[in-house]
C-alpha positions in Angstrom: 60.1 154.9 121.5 59.7 155.2 125.3 59.6 151.4 126.0 62.8 150.9 123.9 64.5 153.8 125.7 63.6 152.2 129.0 64.9 148.9 127.8 68.3 150.5 127.2 68.2 152.3 130.6 67.4 149.0 132.3 70.3 147.3 130.6 72.7 150.1 131.5 71.6 149.9 135.1 72.3 146.2 135.0 75.7 146.8 133.4 76.6 149.3 136.1 76.1 146.7 138.7 78.2 144.0 137.2 79.4 142.4 134.0 76.6 141.8 131.5 78.7 139.7 129.2 82.1 139.9 127.5 84.2 138.1 130.1 85.6 139.3 133.4 88.1 141.7 131.8 90.6 143.6 133.9 91.4 147.2 134.7 93.1 148.7 131.7 94.4 152.1 130.7 93.8 153.3 127.2 95.5 156.3 125.5 94.2 158.2 122.5 96.8 158.2 119.8 98.2 161.6 118.6 98.6 162.9 115.1 95.2 163.0 113.6 91.5 161.9 113.9 90.8 158.6 115.5 88.8 155.8 113.9 87.9 152.7 116.0 86.8 149.6 114.1 85.4 146.5 115.7 84.7 143.1 114.1 83.9 139.6 115.2 85.3 136.5 113.4 88.4 136.0 111.3 86.7 136.7 107.9 84.9 139.8 109.2 88.1 141.0 110.8 90.1 140.6 107.6 87.4 142.5 105.6 87.3 145.3 108.1 91.1 145.6 108.3 91.2 145.8 104.5 88.6 148.6 104.5 90.7 150.5 107.1 93.9 150.0 105.1 92.2 151.6 102.1 91.3 154.6 104.2 94.7 154.8 105.8 96.3 154.8 102.3 94.3 157.9 101.3 94.6 159.6 104.7 97.8 158.6 106.5 97.1 161.0 109.3 94.1 158.8 110.3 94.8 157.0 113.6 93.1 153.5 113.3 92.3 151.4 116.3 91.2 147.8 115.7 89.4 145.4 118.1 88.0 141.9 117.7 90.7 141.0 115.1 93.6 138.7 115.5 96.3 141.3 114.7 96.8 144.8 113.4 98.9 145.6 110.2 101.6 148.3 110.3 100.1 151.7 110.8 97.2 150.5 112.9 96.8 149.6 116.6 95.1 146.7 118.2 93.2 147.7 121.3 91.6 145.4 124.0 87.9 145.9 124.7 86.7 146.7 128.2 84.4 144.3 130.0 80.8 145.1 129.4 80.6 147.0 132.7 79.5 150.6 132.7 82.5 152.1 134.5 85.0 150.2 132.2 83.2 151.2 129.0 83.1 154.8 130.2 86.8 154.8 130.8 87.5 153.3 127.4 85.3 155.9 125.6 86.7 158.8 127.6 90.3 157.8 127.0 90.1 157.1 123.3 87.2 159.4 122.2 87.1 158.1 118.6 85.8 160.4 116.0 84.3 157.6 114.0 83.3 154.0 115.0 82.8 151.2 112.5 80.9 148.3 114.2 81.1 145.1 112.1 80.0 142.6 114.7 76.7 140.9 115.0 76.8 140.8 118.8 76.1 144.3 120.2 77.8 145.7 123.3 75.1 148.2 124.5 77.1 149.8 127.4 80.2 150.2 125.2 78.3 151.5 122.2 76.3 154.0 124.3 79.5 155.2 126.0 81.3 155.8 122.7 78.3 157.4 121.0 77.7 159.6 124.0 81.2 161.2 123.6 80.5 162.3 120.1 81.6 159.5 117.8 80.0 159.1 114.4 78.6 155.6 114.5 78.4 153.3 111.5 77.0 149.8 111.7 78.2 147.3 109.0 76.5 144.1 108.0 77.2 141.2 110.4 78.8 138.1 109.0 75.7 136.0 109.7 72.1 136.8 110.8 70.9 140.0 112.5 72.3 142.1 115.2 71.6 140.7 118.7 72.1 141.6 122.3 72.5 138.7 124.7 70.6 139.8 127.9 69.0 137.9 130.7 65.4 136.8 130.0 64.1 139.1 132.7 65.4 142.2 131.0 63.6 143.8 128.0 65.6 143.4 124.7 67.4 146.7 124.1 68.5 145.8 120.5 66.3 148.4 118.9 67.4 151.2 121.2 71.1 150.3 120.7 70.8 150.3 116.9 69.1 153.7 117.1 72.3 155.1 118.5 74.0 154.6 115.1 74.1 157.4 112.6 74.1 155.0 109.6 73.2 151.3 109.4 74.1 149.2 106.5 71.6 146.3 106.7 72.4 142.9 105.1 69.3 142.7 103.0 65.7 144.0 102.9 64.6 141.5 105.5 67.1 142.9 108.0 66.0 146.5 107.1 62.4 145.7 107.8 63.2 144.1 111.1 65.1 147.2 112.2 62.2 149.4 111.3 59.8 147.1 113.2 61.9 147.4 116.4 61.8 151.2 116.1 64.9 152.3 114.2 64.3 155.2 111.9 64.2 154.3 108.2 66.3 157.3 107.1 69.4 155.9 108.7 69.1 152.4 107.2 70.3 151.4 103.7 70.5 147.9 102.2 74.1 146.8 101.5 75.9 143.7 100.2 78.0 141.8 102.7 81.3 143.2 104.0 83.8 141.1 102.1 87.6 141.1 101.9 87.8 141.7 98.2 91.3 143.2 98.5 92.9 145.1 95.6 92.9 143.2 92.3 96.3 141.7 91.5 98.2 143.7 88.9 100.0 142.4 85.8 102.2 143.8 83.0 100.1 144.7 80.0 102.8 143.7 77.6 103.1 140.3 79.1 99.4 139.8 79.0 99.3 140.6 75.3 102.2 138.3 74.6 100.6 135.4 76.5 97.2 135.9 74.8 99.0 135.7 71.4 100.8 132.6 72.4 97.7 130.8 73.7 95.9 131.7 70.5 92.5 130.5 71.7 93.5 127.3 73.4 91.2 126.2 76.3 93.1 127.0 79.5 92.6 126.4 83.2 94.7 127.5 86.1 95.8 125.7 89.3 96.9 128.6 91.6 98.9 128.5 94.8 99.3 124.7 94.6 100.9 122.8 97.4 103.2 119.8 96.8 100.9 117.3 98.5 98.0 118.1 96.1 99.8 118.5 92.8 99.5 114.8 91.8 95.7 114.9 92.0 95.7 118.1 90.0 97.9 116.6 87.2 95.9 113.4 87.1 92.7 115.4 86.8 94.3 117.4 83.9 95.3 114.2 82.1 91.7 112.9 82.3 90.3 116.3 81.2 92.6 116.4 78.2 90.9 113.3 76.8 87.8 115.4 76.1 89.6 118.7 75.2 92.8 117.7 73.4 94.3 121.2 73.3 93.6 121.9 77.0 96.5 123.7 78.7 97.1 123.7 82.5 98.9 126.7 84.0 100.4 125.5 87.3 101.5 128.0 89.9 103.1 127.0 93.2 102.1 128.5 96.5 105.8 129.6 97.0 109.0 129.5 95.0 110.3 126.8 97.3 107.6 124.5 96.0 108.6 124.8 92.4 111.1 121.9 92.3 108.5 119.6 93.9 105.9 120.5 91.2 108.5 120.1 88.4 109.3 116.6 89.6 105.5 115.7 89.8 105.0 116.9 86.3 107.9 114.8 85.1 106.6 111.7 87.0 103.2 112.1 85.2 105.1 112.4 81.8 103.3 115.6 80.9 105.0 117.8 78.3 105.7 121.2 80.0 107.4 124.5 79.7 108.8 126.9 82.2 107.5 130.4 81.5 109.9 132.1 83.9 112.9 130.5 82.1 111.7 132.1 78.8 110.0 129.0 77.4 106.7 129.4 75.6 104.0 126.7 75.2 103.6 125.2 71.8 100.7 123.0 70.5 102.1 119.9 72.3 102.6 121.6 75.7 100.2 120.3 78.3 101.4 122.2 81.4 102.8 125.7 81.7 104.8 126.1 84.8 105.5 129.3 86.8 108.2 129.4 89.4 106.2 131.4 91.9 103.0 133.2 92.6 104.3 136.7 91.9 102.6 136.9 88.5 99.2 135.5 89.5 97.5 138.7 88.2 98.6 137.6 84.8 97.5 134.0 85.2 94.1 134.8 86.5 93.5 137.1 83.5 94.6 134.3 81.2 92.5 131.5 82.5 88.7 131.6 82.7 88.7 128.7 85.2 90.9 128.5 88.3 91.3 125.8 90.9 92.6 127.4 94.1 95.2 125.4 95.9 95.9 124.6 99.5 92.4 123.2 99.6 92.5 119.5 98.5 94.6 118.4 101.5 94.2 119.5 105.1 96.5 121.8 107.0 96.7 124.7 104.6 93.4 126.5 105.1 92.8 127.3 101.4 93.4 130.4 99.3 91.5 133.7 99.3 88.9 133.2 96.6 88.3 136.9 96.0 91.7 137.4 94.3 90.5 135.1 91.5 86.8 136.3 91.5 88.0 139.9 91.2 89.8 139.0 87.9 86.9 137.1 86.3 87.7 133.5 87.1 85.2 130.7 87.7 86.4 129.0 90.9 87.0 125.4 91.8 88.2 124.5 95.3 88.7 121.5 97.7 87.0 120.9 101.0 89.8 122.3 103.3 89.2 126.1 103.2 88.8 126.9 106.9 90.6 130.2 106.7 88.2 131.5 104.1 85.1 129.5 104.7 82.7 132.5 104.7 84.1 133.9 101.5 83.7 130.6 99.7 80.2 130.2 101.1 79.2 133.5 99.6 80.6 132.6 96.2 79.0 129.1 96.2 75.6 130.7 97.1 76.0 133.0 94.2 76.9 130.2 91.8 80.5 131.4 91.3 82.4 128.6 92.9 82.1 124.8 93.0 83.7 122.3 95.4 85.7 119.2 94.3 87.0 116.5 96.5 89.6 114.5 94.5 91.2 114.0 91.1 88.0 112.5 89.6 85.7 115.2 90.6 88.2 117.9 89.7 88.6 116.3 86.2 84.9 116.2 85.7 84.4 119.8 86.8 87.2 121.1 84.6 85.8 119.2 81.6 82.3 120.7 82.2 83.4 124.3 83.0 86.3 124.9 80.6 83.8 125.8 77.9 83.8 129.6 77.7 80.0 130.0 78.2 80.0 127.9 81.4 83.0 129.6 83.0 81.6 133.0 82.0 78.3 132.4 83.8 80.2 131.6 87.0 82.7 134.4 86.6 79.9 136.9 86.2 78.2 135.7 89.4 81.6 136.0 91.2 82.0 139.6 89.9 78.5 140.5 91.3 79.7 139.3 94.8 82.9 141.3 94.5 81.3 144.4 93.2 78.6 144.4 95.8 81.3 144.3 98.5 83.3 147.0 96.7 80.2 149.2 96.6 79.7 149.0 100.3 83.4 149.8 100.9 83.3 152.8 98.7 80.2 154.1 100.4 81.7 153.7 103.9 84.9 155.4 102.9 83.1 158.3 101.4 80.9 158.6 104.5 83.9 158.5 106.9 85.9 161.1 104.9 82.9 163.4 104.6 82.4 163.3 108.4 86.1 164.0 109.0 86.1 166.9 106.5 83.1 168.4 108.3 84.8 168.1 111.6 88.0 169.7 110.3 86.0 172.6 108.8 84.1 173.3 112.0 
């Protein structure tokens, strides 16, 4: 332990003399919010930031008095505050920690900030490390300094390691095994979309066992490919029904015209029309009832992904409701989430009308879609388990502090 402690001391001495990393920064003043205990949550990357913000939102829903500070994310939702980080300089980090004095810190970044972490931990914060988005935790330091990663990780009260390999590595660099557990990735699973039970029963009766697939949050510039893929898939599954849901109500007329141009028999569910045996496309006017459509269709293509400029659709809203997932190549806003689902076998990429038609034909069979849906549920549930564990740990800490 002594060499690792010395490594952290050497780093802190280096940070006192100048900026170790993190940019030049500037002199800032921070103020601790009033009204309740303070939780500071830090992430790196858009996907990790969204997942951490969602986790904090759940805690805030149960404990509105909790004052939540976010850093490393692009924005803060209502009820939370975005705070700038100090430069990785000893004096700046001390000023940040002294001013805010968070009761709990959630660190969801792979890159460690030793001076900042040590300053916050030294002022009594309960420290929790969440799995980084990729790889292990690292500390960028000059080659002539000993690596302080082990000593920094030892400052945390609980470490959720992203797999058994990461847990073994932490133990090898001197972190106590009793503060480490193995967790699934931190994923932005969100809250499953709701639906009206009566409508669900009505729709299930109307469909009466027909094979169904869903195209959700579709953009006007990709609907033609989707409809052509459906027409080709129908050749192999004559009763196949496509549920077509636009990304926004303003796109509904464009989708309606595209369906008419392809001469596909359709019905408008929101206008009170129900599909019959000859209906090929069921149209919804907007995405408000996606909770119903995800429950009705075992296979979903997620829109905003075939053409560039949209960034894709959050895949966990479909995976959480038991859908096998198809998607196009343009999912930059949710790339990490899709990558996890693809790795688990829960999602498959398509690139055009031909590949979409082939995928729909292969996966619309209930057993094929069910295998993918089960894999997706495993990813979602592993993330939910970590979220539940962290929430319980934070609340237990706050309860003990209130009782003391």
